[in-house]
N, C-alpha and C positions, 0 to 999 in steps of 0.2 A: 564201399567195402575199405577196411585197413587193419593190419597186424599191427602186433604192437607185443612186448613181455610182458606188458603186465594188462587187466582184463576188466572190463568193468568198472567199479569203482577204484579200484588199485589205479588202472591208467588213470583215472580224472584226478585223485590226489596224486598222481608221479607226477602230472602237468598244473595242479596249482602252487606246489612245489616251485616246478623252474619258474614259472611266470611268477611269483613271489620273491625271490633270490637272483635268477641268473641277469636278467638287465634289468638294473634298477633305473629309478626315476631318474635320476641325476645326470645319469648316462644317457641317455636316449635325448636330454634337452639339451646337455654338452654340446652333443655331438650333432645335432640338428642344426643347433644356432652355427656351427662353423659349417657346417653343409650349404647352410641358406648363404652365405655369402663367399662362398666360391671355394674356400681351405679345405679339402678333400683331405690333405693329411692331417691338418688338424683335428679332423673329424673321427679320423682313422685314430690318433692317439686319445681320442676322447672315449672310444668305444674299445682302449685295448687292442686293437689291430697294429701291428707292426707292419710296415712297409718294406719288402724284401725287394724291392725294382729300381732300376735307372732307367727313366723314359728317356733320359739324353744318350745311355747306351745303346737302347732298342732301338731309338731313328738312328743311328750311325750305321744300326747291322743290316735293318731292315727298310729303311726310310721314314720320311719326317712325316708321313701322309699316315702310316702303321701307328706311330708313336702318338700323335695326334688323338686318332682314333680311342685308344687306350684310354689316352687323357681322357674325352669326353664320358667315357664309363666311369672313369674315377670321381669324376665330378661329381655325377651323380650316382654314386654307389652309397648308398644308406648303411652304414657297417653297422650301427646297432640292432636295423633292420635282420641284415645279414647274421648277426649272432640271434638274434631273438630265432630263428629262423633254422642254425645250424644243428646238424643231424647230435643225438645226447643218447644218451646210457643211461642205464639203470644199474644202482638204485637210487644216487643223490642227484641226476640229470644232468650231468657234467659232460662238457663237450664230447663228442666221438675223438679220441685220442689219437696219434697217427693218421690223419688223413687229409687227403689232398681230393680238395672238390674241386671243380671247373664253373668259372662263373660265366667265363665268356671263350669263344674261340674266332681266333682273326687270321684270314687266308695271307700271307706277305705280297708284294708287289710280284713278287720274284714267280710266284706260283708252286714255293716250297710249300711242306707239310703246316697244316693250321699250328700255330701258337696258341697257347692256353693261359688267360689269365686266371690264376689259382688261388685258390684259400688252403691254408695249412692248419692244421694243430698238431703239437708237439707230441710227443710220447706220455703213454700216461706217468711216467716216473719223472717228467720233467712238466706236468702241466699246473704248476701253480699259476696263480693268477688269472688261469684259464684263456691265454692271449692266445689270437687269431694272428697268423701273417698271409702277407700277400705276396705272389711273386708271379714272375711268368715263365711258363714251361715249353719245354722244346724237345721233340723227339729225339731231335738230331743230337741234342744237350739235354737227357733226363735229369744230369743232378744238377744243373746251372740254380741256383739260387736255393737250393734246397738245403743244403750244409749237410748237418748226420743227421737229416729228417729218413724214417726207418721206412717209409711208401713214397716216395719223390712224384711218382708219377699219379696222375687222375685216377682216381675211381669211378668203375663201370655203373655203379650202383648208386653210388652217389654223386650227382652234377646238378648244379644249378643252369649249366648255360643254356636249357630248354627250358627254366624255374624261373626266368631273373624275373617275376613280380616279385619274389621273395629276399632280393637285393637290390634291383634296382628303383628309383625312386619315381623313375618313369614311366613304372609298369604297374606298380601295385594297386592299382584298381581292376588287374585280372585277377588277382585272388578270388575275387566273389565267385566268379564264373567258373573258374578253374578248381574250385573247393567241392571234390568228389567227383570231378568230372566223367563221365567213361572213359574204359581203359582204349579202347578201340581210336578214340579222338585222341590220345595222349601217345600212343602206338605209333598211328600215322604220322605225329611231329616229329619224332626220334626216328622212324626211317627215311624220311625225309631230310634231316638232319643229317643222316650219317650215310645219305645217298645210297642206299641197300636198295634193291628188286626183291629181296625175297619180303615176304610182307608177314614174318613172322618177329615175334619179342619174345624175351624168358622176362617172366613176370615172379619174382621173388618175393614170399608173404614171410619166409621163414624159414629158420634152416633147416627143417621140415616137410615145408610144403612151396615148391615151386611148381608154375603154370608156365606153358605154354602156349601164347594166345596167336592164332593166325587169322589176319585181318580176311573178311571182316568182321566174323564172330565166332569162329572156332576156339575153343578153349581146351587143355587137355592138361590135364595133371600130370606131373611128373614124378614117378615115386624117387623117395630120399638116396636110394642107394644107384639109381641110375645116373647115367651120364647126362646132362645137361646139353641141349646141342645148341652149338655156339653162336648163337643169333644176339643182336644186339638187346642191351639188359635195360626194361624197363626201368626208369629213374624211380628211385625211393619216393621221392615225395608224389609222385605222380599214382601210388597204390595206396591211398587211405586219404580221410577226411582231415582237415588239419585239425590237433587239440583245442585252438582257437574257439571254433566252432560246438564243440564239445562240451567244452567247460559253460558257454555262453547259453544252451539251449539247457543245460543242469541246471544255469543258475550260480555257480561256482564262481564268476568272475564276472566284475561289475568293467561295464564296456569302456570307463576311465579307468581303469588298470591295464586294457592290452596297448599296446604299442600305438601309437596316434595313427599311425600309416594303413595298420593291420583294421584300427575300429574305423576310420575313414575308408573302407574299401567292404568287408564287412557289413558293416553302419554307416551307410552313407549320411544319414538321416540327422544323427548322435551329434549333440553339442557337447564338448567338450568339457569337464568339469575344472576349476584349478586343482592341482596336483601337489602335495607335497609328500617327497621322497622319506623321510621319517618323522615319526609318530613323536608330539608332543611328550615332557616326561613332567606328571606331579610327584607332588611325595608321598607314600606307602602307609597304611596302615599296619599295627603290630601289634599283637595283645601280650603285654607285656604288666605280668603281677597283680592281675585284676582290672586294667584299665588298657584303653585303646589308645596307642600313642603312634607319632608318626616319626618316619625317618624319611632324608630327604638330602637332595644336593645345595650344601653351603659352601660359600668361598670354593666351590670347587671338588669338593669331596662331599661321600655321604658321610650326613653324620643323624645321631639323636638328635631328635627335635623340642623333646619333651623332658629333656635332663640337663640339671643345671653341670659347669664344666667341673667342679668339687666330685659331685656324682658318678662324673665320667670317667674321671681321673681314681676316683676307689676301686670303681669296677674294672677297670682294664687291670690294675696291681692285684686284684683277686683273682685273675682269669691267669696273669703273669705266674702267680702262685700255686695255678692247680684247679685253680674254683670255678664254678659255673657263673657266668657272667649275666647281667641282665640281657633278656629276649631281644630288645632292641638292640644289643650287641652283636648278639646269637645273629640275628637277621642279616644285620650289615658283613659278619663276618662271611656269612652262607653266602653274602650276594659276589662276594670276594672271589667264593672258592669254586662256587659251581650256582650262577645265577640262574633265576627262573627262564632268562632268556638265552641260555648256553644254545638249545639249539636255533634258534634264530642266528647268531653269531658264527654258528660253527656253519650254516648255513651262506653268510654270505661271506664267511672265507672260503668256502670250499667252491664258490662262485666267482673269486676273485674280487669280491666288491670289500678291499681293504679301508675304505673311507666309510663303508657304511657300517661297518664291523666296529670300528672304534668308533664312531658317532652313537650305538647301541650302548658298546661300553661305557662312554662318558653320561651317556642319558641316563644311565644307570646308578655308577658310580662316581661321576662326575670327571670331569677336564685332568684334574692335579692327579688322580688316583693311583698310590702307588701300589700293583697288586700284590695279593700275597698267593705265596702259592695253592695250586688247586687247579679242577678243571679248566680253569677257565684260562690260566695260566700258561697251560700245558697247549691250550689251541694257538695260542696266540704266538708262543714259542716256534711250535711247526709251521705254522704259516711264515715263521719271517726264517726258518730253516728252508722249506721248499721254495722260496721267491730267489735265494742263494744258489739252491739247485739248478732253474730255470736258467737263471743268468749262465750258471755254467753253459749248460747246453747251449746257449743261445750263441755264446762264444765259443764254441766247439769244443768245450775244454771237459767235460763230464763223462767222454768215452759212449759207454754204454749203458751207463746210466749206473748211480750208487746203489746201494742196498736202500730198503725204505724203513722207516724209523718204525719202532714197538706202536708207538700210535699211531702212525701212518696206514700200517696194515689191518688197523682194527677195522676202518670204515673203506679201503681199497680192496682188502682181501675177499667182498663179497660179489657174488657173478655181476658182470657187468655186460647187457645185452646190448643192443643197438634198434633206438628210436628215432623216429622224423618229423620235424614239424610242419 
């Protein structure tokens, strides 16, 4: 069973969009290469994960063995896989903002309360780059390492300490057996981990549908207006089938477009093919005054290929005087102001893949292009502005958050609901 804010084909379209833009191949390859040589901090940097923890300080506080245990987990953390499975929201499939997720819990040698390794996302107004941060959280110091985060405490619903196969490279083979596993088995794991004698858990399927599962097999629906009993909350990752399985079964994603660790878990006999992060760029055809002409990138700039320089100069002068230029020139101008791949560029920028967005623009217009005013330039300028805001948030200089720009609110004002992979 699963739940989502989107159903049927809409749900599959949502996850197809996420898988296309959210975790680019270049990120996976770079992060994996660094993790393979033991450079866990480099792997995090490649996956746009900020490290807000100090293992030396943790060792001084809780002992050397504690620090070594955390370091061992960090060495096997696949930050790109964490991003792949992190909770997301509609309509654009962005990371769920303002969230603190527990990845692991450690019991200090002194027998004190558990310390959590957590992953955090910034609030929505500072989510440029779609970055995640790692920190250690202690109940005794709930704000430690949180900065101005709105929800520093680990969320009871979104937690991965019981689903380490979604981020720990040592455990990824468990994905296949735990995809759609029975709630009773997952509830038993939760109760054991939390040391609960009461054999009941709350299962939240949506804001309007919550259940109470009493082991071994009693399931009771709780009306939305009733108070839900204070039972442990079954982690969201345990309540539905991962979208990758649904996309595979529907034929909407090729196995080679899955994260390699996901593909090896779900399809152990699959042999991956070589992958390219960005498509090749060729000349494009334009119907120009009764003939089929080409436009393409030459010397770093998009130009018409079937008109000589003198003709182009005359046509550019005509346009400057208010006339209508050649269809080839019109096509180039349209590519600058509102290109056909604008939705793809926007998707890359929304998901923080600035390198991919720049590659897409350069593939279309050339690496030496000077952008003209229009929707494409507006999107790039908005992305720059949002990165500045994120930097201010990280530095603790943005307060409660600046007002959103008009262009930002166009996309951000739509309802954003929770989903999870």
